[in-house]
C-alpha positions, -999 to +999 in steps of 0.1 A: -187+524+389-153+510+381-139+514+416-168+500+433-178+465+445-192+441+416-205+414+442-241+426+436-241+418+399-245+380+402-275+386+425-289+412+401-285+392+370-303+362+385-332+383+398-341+418+387-317+431+360-332+411+330-365+425+339-352+460+343-335+458+309-365+442+290-390+467+306-367+496+296-363+483+260-401+476+257-409+512+270-385+528+246-398+508+216-435+516+225-429+553+233-406+557+201-433+542+178-462+561+192-442+593+192-433+589+156-468+583+147-479+615+165-449+636+155-445+628+119-481+627+110-489+661+126-457+676+110-468+663+076-503+676+075-493+709+090-466+714+064-483+699+033-520+707+036-542+739+039-571+735+064-590+756+090-572+763+122-538+754+109-520+784+121-532+778+156-525+741+156-490+748+141-478+761+175-503+745+198-488+711+189-457+722+209-476+727+241-476+691+255-438+695+259-446+718+288-464+691+307-441+668+330-447+631+322-453+623+357-480+650+361-499+635+331-496+601+347-513+615+379-540+631+358-548+600+337-548+578+367-573+601+384-596+599+353-594+563+343-589+544+376-617+523+390-630+551+413-625+577+386-653+595+366-649+576+334-655+541+350-682+555+373-701+568+343-698+535+325-710+516+356-740+539+361-749+539+324-748+501+319-758+491+354-725+473+363-720+467+399-682+460+402-650+454+382-659+418+376-689+428+355-667+445+329-632+449+315-614+481+314-577+487+305-554+495+334-539+528+330-511+520+355-495+496+331-469+494+304-494+504+278-506+533+299-470+545+305-463+543+268-495+564+260-489+592+286-452+595+278-457+597+241-483+623+246-458+647+260-426+637+242-438+637+205-431+675+201-394+667+199-402+648+168-428+671+154-406+702+157-376+686+140-395+668+114-415+698+105-383+717+102-369+691+079-399+692+056-397+731+054-360+732+046-360+705+019-354+721-015-386+725-034-372+711-066-371+676-051-408+677-046-414+692-080-393+664-097-413+637-078-446+653-089-434+654-125-428+616-124-461+610-108-448+600-074-464+608-041-441+635-025-444+618+009-422+591-004-395+617-012-400+639+019-397+611+044-363+598+034-350+634+032-363+642+066-348+611+082-321+629+099-344+653+116-369+624+125-340+603+140-327+632+159-360+639+174-366+601+181-331+601+199-342+629+222-375+611+230-358+578+238-333+596+260-362+614+278-378+579+282-349+560+298-342+590+322-379+592+334-382+582+371-417+597+381-439+579+357-423+544+359-423+547+398-460+558+399-470+531+374-449+504+392-428+496+362-394+481+369-370+498+345-334+506+348-340+541+362-361+526+390-333+499+395-307+527+400-330+542+428-336+506+444-300+496+443-288+530+456-312+534+486-327+499+490-295+481+489-273+509+500-248+504+472-238+537+454-213+517+433-240+492+422-263+522+413-235+539+393-229+506+374-265+503+364-263+540+354-235+530+330-258+507+312-282+539+306-251+558+296-242+531+269-277+533+256-276+570+252-242+568+234-257+543+210-287+566+204-264+596+197-243+574+175-272+563+154-284+601+152-251+610+140-248+582+113-282+591+101-272+626+091-235+621+083-238+613+047-268+637+039-259+663+012-280+687-007-270+703-041-296+729-050-296+762-068-321+787-058-355+781-074-371+813-060-393+792-038-377+770-012-406+760+009-431+731+004-463+742-014-495+739+005-522+717-011-559+725-011-580+695-001-617+687+002-638+690+033-635+654+045-597+656+041-596+688+061-616+672+089-591+642+089-561+667+091-576+685+119-582+652+138-546+640+133-535+672+150-561+673+177-556+638+191-520+642+204-528+679+214-559+668+235-541+637+250-510+656+260-522+691+269-560+697+269-570+668+292-542+672+319-544+709+319-582+709+323-578+686+354 
């Protein structure tokens, strides 16, 4: 990268590089937010509440990590594209003739990429957040309960290092992904490396764009390190060091099951069934 020619950069800056960077940052932000919602919410209900199927869902929520992001991109495109079964059923049911008669979100878009990538990357956050909830000293939760505070407000800040570590892994997977962004025609830095390397026949230019990705990774790792650097626990053994499970009513049990099933269905059941 340092020994190569830099003559491409003025051309890249004036044409595609701002779009590469902005699309990469938008994708990272979207995948990060949705993965946090999936991962933290499922980790919390699995750790905190007692409901039917919990023992199965506890490990099933890790299964989407086995599905490559680009494979789920192919699967969802097959389902939701114009010629796919979902839009075909809608046209038959409502009597629509063509795409001008109705609106349907385009799966091959930034939003579609955020959905499919979040569905298979959230297990990083789920696993590390759940571990943080389980290893937090029980006395902290007991103290918050005595003072009438919701223990979630105590658990989330204490689990922040684990959450941030999982989020850093998700974001590094996001910026390194090529198959999904290429199939969805999203111009990100990863796709830019490929285009400059093979399209413009410039290995040095591709290496220089890769250095931008490297800087982003270093920033993410630094943030993860800073998030856990000052965390300290001072706790004597209380005889019980795991969070106690709370019994809830039937409606709340259904909500907990739904919170766990949504990411599992999106990230594993649907693509595997196809």
